[in-house]
C-alpha positions, 0 to 999 in steps of 0.5 A, spaced: 787 690 230 786 690 223 779 689 221 774 691 216 767 693 217 760 691 213 756 695 218 756 702 222 758 699 229 760 702 236 764 698 239 765 698 247 771 696 251 771 691 256 769 695 262 764 699 257 767 706 259 769 708 252 766 706 245 770 706 238 765 708 232 767 704 226 763 706 220 761 701 214 766 700 209 772 701 214 778 698 213 784 699 218 786 698 225 782 699 231 785 699 238 786 692 241 781 694 247 775 694 243 777 687 240 777 683 247 769 683 248 764 678 247 760 683 243 766 684 238 767 676 237 759 675 236 760 681 230 766 677 227 762 670 227 756 674 224 760 677 219 759 684 220 766 685 222 772 681 218 779 680 221 783 678 215 789 674 217 793 679 212 793 686 211 795 685 204 790 687 198 788 681 195 787 677 202 783 683 205 779 683 198 778 676 198 776 676 206 771 682 204 768 678 199 767 672 203 764 676 208 759 680 203 757 673 201 755 670 208 752 677 210 747 676 203 746 669 204 744 670 212 739 676 209 736 672 204 735 666 209 731 671 214 727 674 208 725 667 206 723 666 213 719 672 214 715 671 207 714 664 210 711 666 216 707 671 213 704 666 208 702 662 214 699 667 218 697 672 212 690 669 210 684 672 208 680 668 213 681 672 220 677 667 224 683 661 221 677 656 220 679 656 212 671 657 211 669 663 207 663 666 211 661 670 206 658 665 201 
């Protein structure tokens, strides 16, 4: 199966008796046995692996750019969620009462 990888990944086969290492930026074919797992399908859904419909340069480049954009958006959303969580929990008042005990 022809894929592009946006991350370093070890793909297991269906019975987990073998793995196939795929480096970040890899563009090429992998044995089909490593593409038949739920883990592989989840990586495709997350945009960490892209399976272009064609192996021609233009469609492959377009698929890679779309995957990179989706990955950046997901990372930005995660970063914002982390910052919002820190803003609500990272107060100067360790008691959480909203009162400044030093005054």
